[in-house]
Backbone as CSV, one residue per row, in Angstrom:
resi,resn,N_x,N_y,N_z,CA_x,CA_y,CA_z,C_x,C_y,C_z
1,MET,110.797,117.101,105.127,111.821,118.121,105.052,112.989,117.632,104.209
2,LEU,113.485,118.482,103.371,114.624,118.130,102.547,115.941,118.554,103.187
3,ILE,115.938,119.673,103.895,117.152,120.167,104.548,117.066,119.819,106.034
4,PRO,118.040,119.067,106.545,117.954,118.652,107.953,118.159,119.811,108.929
5,HIS,117.486,119.720,110.046,117.664,120.651,111.151,117.354,119.900,112.437
6,LYS,117.613,120.502,113.584,117.504,119.771,114.842,116.074,119.438,115.248
7,TYR,115.089,120.080,114.658,113.690,119.795,114.977,113.035,118.879,113.941
8,MET,113.829,118.325,113.080,113.330,117.525,111.968,112.729,116.204,112.443
9,ASN,111.592,115.842,111.878,110.980,114.553,112.121,111.663,113.541,111.205
10,LEU,112.445,112.638,111.767,113.209,111.691,110.961,112.330,110.688,110.230
11,GLU,111.091,110.527,110.679,110.162,109.634,109.990,109.728,110.210,108.640
12,LYS,109.931,111.505,108.455,109.571,112.170,107.204,110.811,112.808,106.602
13,SER,111.779,111.961,106.262,113.024,112.439,105.671,113.322,111.648,104.398
14,VAL,114.182,112.186,103.579,114.561,111.536,102.330,115.251,110.203,102.609
15,LEU,116.074,110.149,103.627,116.762,108.896,103.950,115.787,107.809,104.385
16,LYS,114.823,108.146,105.206,113.814,107.179,105.647,112.986,106.701,104.461
17,MET,112.598,107.624,103.599,111.809,107.270,102.431,112.614,106.392,101.476
18,SER,113.897,106.691,101.298,114.757,105.863,100.451,114.858,104.452,101.006
19,GLY,114.943,104.321,102.311,114.971,103.005,102.936,113.690,102.232,102.696
20,SER,112.563,102.912,102.741,111.279,102.255,102.474,111.180,101.812,101.021
21,ILE,111.712,102.609,100.123,111.717,102.235,98.707,112.605,101.011,98.500
22,ILE,113.738,100.962,99.173,114.623,99.806,99.078,113.913,98.555,99.588
23,GLU,113.134,98.672,100.657,112.381,97.533,101.173,111.415,96.979,100.122
24,VAL,110.800,97.864,99.350,109.893,97.418,98.287,110.684,96.666,97.219
25,PHE,111.883,97.150,96.913,112.708,96.501,95.896,113.271,95.160,96.357
26,LEU,113.240,94.852,97.636,113.680,93.543,98.096,112.753,92.445,97.582
27,ASN,111.477,92.768,97.378,110.503,91.800,96.874,110.336,91.858,95.359
28,ASN,110.634,92.997,94.753,110.437,93.195,93.310,111.703,93.794,92.719
29,LYS,112.240,93.189,91.684,113.430,93.751,91.034,113.074,94.868,90.060
30,THR,111.874,94.810,89.495,111.363,95.909,88.674,109.948,96.218,89.136
31,ILE,109.602,97.492,89.075,108.279,97.914,89.535,107.888,99.177,88.778
32,GLU,106.616,99.293,88.476,106.125,100.491,87.807,106.180,101.677,88.758
33,PHE,106.459,102.834,88.203,106.587,104.061,88.983,105.328,104.326,89.805
34,ASP,104.161,104.282,89.159,102.895,104.577,89.850,102.596,103.566,90.952
35,TYR,102.894,102.292,90.685,102.632,101.251,91.673,103.527,101.446,92.902
36,LEU,104.781,101.807,92.675,105.685,102.079,93.795,105.173,103.257,94.624
37,PHE,104.728,104.314,93.950,104.197,105.464,94.676,102.992,105.074,95.521
38,LYS,102.098,104.260,94.972,100.902,103.851,95.715,101.263,103.006,96.942
39,ILE,102.272,102.149,96.822,102.715,101.347,97.975,103.233,102.254,99.081
40,ILE,104.073,103.199,98.728,104.659,104.113,99.714,103.585,105.038,100.279
41,GLU,102.661,105.475,99.437,101.580,106.358,99.898,100.684,105.648,100.919
42,ARG,100.394,104.366,100.682,99.587,103.603,101.647,100.281,103.506,102.994
43,LYS,101.600,103.422,102.971,102.358,103.267,104.209,102.460,104.580,104.988
44,TYR,102.689,105.703,104.295,102.967,106.977,104.972,101.893,108.042,104.797
45,GLY,100.999,107.879,103.837,99.996,108.917,103.590,100.456,109.886,102.509
46,ILE,99.594,110.811,102.161,99.859,111.733,101.053,100.968,112.738,101.368
47,GLU,101.289,112.933,102.640,102.320,113.926,102.969,103.717,113.533,102.484
48,ILE,103.895,112.305,101.982,105.201,111.893,101.469,105.416,112.374,100.044
49,TYR,104.410,113.011,99.461,104.490,113.427,98.060,105.754,114.231,97.764
50,GLU,106.103,115.160,98.630,107.277,116.008,98.378,108.599,115.290,98.622
51,LEU,108.572,114.124,99.236,109.803,113.374,99.507,110.043,112.233,98.531
52,PHE,109.025,111.830,97.789,109.126,110.647,96.948,110.147,110.822,95.826
53,ILE,110.020,111.876,95.045,110.933,112.111,93.917,112.367,112.354,94.402
54,PRO,112.605,113.192,95.426,113.985,113.333,95.911,114.585,112.011,96.416
55,SER,113.759,111.149,96.980,114.251,109.847,97.443,114.656,108.968,96.267
56,LEU,113.844,108.981,95.211,114.214,108.243,94.000,115.472,108.833,93.366
57,SER,115.583,110.143,93.380,116.769,110.803,92.825,118.022,110.410,93.594
58,LEU,117.922,110.325,94.912,119.054,109.900,95.730,119.491,108.489,95.343
59,LEU,118.543,107.570,95.241,118.872,106.195,94.876,119.442,106.112,93.460
60,TYR,118.942,106.926,92.557,119.453,106.945,91.186,120.894,107.477,91.155
61,CYS,121.131,108.553,91.888,122.475,109.139,91.922,123.501,108.202,92.571
62,LEU,123.040,107.392,93.502,123.927,106.414,94.137,124.115,105.171,93.274
63,GLY,123.418,105.093,92.150,123.552,103.968,91.236,122.797,102.726,91.671
64,LYS,121.779,102.888,92.498,121.021,101.745,93.007,119.821,101.386,92.143
65,ILE,119.262,102.356,91.415,118.112,102.080,90.556,118.351,102.657,89.167
66,ASN,117.666,102.076,88.202,117.608,102.585,86.831,116.163,102.889,86.504
67,TYR,115.957,103.849,85.629,114.614,104.172,85.162,114.531,103.814,83.686
68,ILE,113.585,102.963,83.327,113.365,102.564,81.946,112.193,103.395,81.420
69,VAL,112.513,104.375,80.590,111.533,105.370,80.154,110.423,104.739,79.328
70,GLU,110.771,103.870,78.385,109.789,103.302,77.471,108.674,102.563,78.197
71,GLU,109.006,101.917,79.299,108.035,101.103,80.026,107.596,101.732,81.346
72,ASP,108.151,102.890,81.700,107.868,103.578,82.957,108.128,102.654,84.151
73,LEU,109.291,101.976,84.103,109.674,101.030,85.146,110.895,101.514,85.896
74,LEU,110.922,101.195,87.163,112.117,101.382,87.975,112.716,100.002,88.192
75,GLU,114.020,99.901,88.038,114.708,98.618,88.114,115.823,98.694,89.152
76,TRP,115.855,97.720,90.038,116.910,97.631,91.031,118.161,97.121,90.374
77,ARG,119.297,97.794,90.576,120.560,97.385,89.988,121.262,96.412,90.914
78,ASN,121.609,95.253,90.375,122.371,94.277,91.150,123.846,94.645,91.120
79,GLU,124.478,94.534,92.227,125.898,94.883,92.351,126.779,93.643,92.228
80,ASP,126.335,92.657,91.466,127.109,91.414,91.327,128.359,91.607,90.522
């Protein structure tokens, strides 16, 4: 679900998915888009498909990740 409501399953939310993506970035500073999707899909199943892109968009808007178009890579931004 993208819009929260009182019956919402928090395990299938953009915030939960963003947290899982951040966990993947703790081990890898750069990762291919497809490989990241496959890692998250193995963890949650195919039903996360509609939450994956909004979760990446949230992290991008917060300035936590960059997308390198030429190489199709997602890069974790260090706040040093």
